[in-house]
Wavefront OBJ file of the C-alpha trace (Angstrom):
o trace
v 10.332 20.482 -35.804
v 9.913 23.435 -33.264
v 13.213 24.773 -31.880
v 13.914 27.418 -29.235
v 17.036 28.926 -30.763
v 15.992 31.361 -33.595
v 19.355 31.312 -34.889
v 19.059 27.601 -35.894
v 15.545 27.874 -37.320
v 15.042 28.408 -40.899
v 11.432 29.820 -40.407
v 9.237 31.389 -37.830
v 5.525 30.815 -37.110
v 3.762 33.525 -35.667
v 0.783 32.287 -33.596
v -0.994 32.699 -30.441
v -1.949 30.434 -27.676
v -5.420 28.530 -28.213
v -5.387 29.355 -31.892
v -6.636 26.020 -33.535
v -5.618 27.232 -37.121
v -2.007 28.026 -35.521
v -2.016 24.304 -34.235
v -2.931 23.143 -37.888
v -0.146 25.205 -39.376
v 2.378 23.613 -36.729
v 1.372 20.235 -37.645
v 1.904 21.004 -41.488
v 5.409 22.451 -40.531
v 6.099 19.468 -38.356
v 4.948 17.037 -40.912
v 7.342 18.762 -43.544
v 10.234 18.499 -41.001
v 10.676 22.131 -41.074
v 12.872 23.768 -38.500
v 11.083 26.861 -37.073
v 10.661 28.927 -34.087
v 7.090 29.608 -32.723
v 6.445 33.197 -31.658
v 3.325 34.201 -29.725
v 2.294 37.536 -31.170
v 0.471 38.483 -27.930
v 3.920 38.949 -26.301
v 4.727 41.735 -28.680
v 2.243 44.761 -29.543
v 4.100 45.393 -32.977
v 3.629 41.793 -34.030
v 0.021 41.637 -32.698
v -0.839 44.630 -34.833
v 1.064 43.339 -37.993
v -0.217 39.865 -37.938
v -3.387 39.798 -35.511
v -5.665 39.154 -38.395
v -3.517 37.024 -40.462
v -2.191 34.237 -38.078
v -0.868 31.713 -38.484
v 1.952 33.245 -40.447
v 5.031 31.443 -41.579
v 8.006 33.771 -42.211
v 11.123 32.881 -44.116
v 14.692 34.222 -43.330
v 14.362 36.279 -46.571
v 11.167 38.033 -45.224
v 8.664 36.238 -47.372
v 5.550 35.364 -45.622
v 2.897 32.701 -46.010
v -0.351 33.646 -44.424
v -3.214 31.292 -43.612
v -5.131 29.712 -45.026
v -2.528 27.385 -46.723
v -2.339 23.562 -47.272
v 0.466 21.247 -47.353
v 0.907 21.873 -51.250
v 1.166 25.458 -50.693
v 3.634 25.103 -47.779
v 5.765 22.889 -49.706
v 5.803 25.505 -52.776
v 6.791 28.375 -50.211
v 9.414 26.228 -48.731
v 10.782 25.621 -52.180
v 10.812 29.122 -53.381
l 1 2 3 4 5 6 7 8 9 10 11 12 13 14 15 16 17 18 19 20 21 22 23 24 25 26 27 28 29 30 31 32 33 34 35 36 37 38 39 40 41 42 43 44 45 46 47 48 49 50 51 52 53 54 55 56 57 58 59 60 61 62 63 64 65 66 67 68 69 70 71 72 73 74 75 76 77 78 79 80 81
């Protein structure tokens, strides 16, 4: 479930507009009923440099990251860690 308030979100999905892999990652997060904030890396040069070749990336509050490719099972393992 994408939310706009980052303080309420448990995770961040780094993505960019028009990225079909990012859409797949969002669908996996939604299917898992994860509260997340989607951040477009194109809006921030530092994020674009850091994640440009890795998106989609799911980042937890404890700074752990799950980079694409991942499936539903790998996402569940990441969420449960």
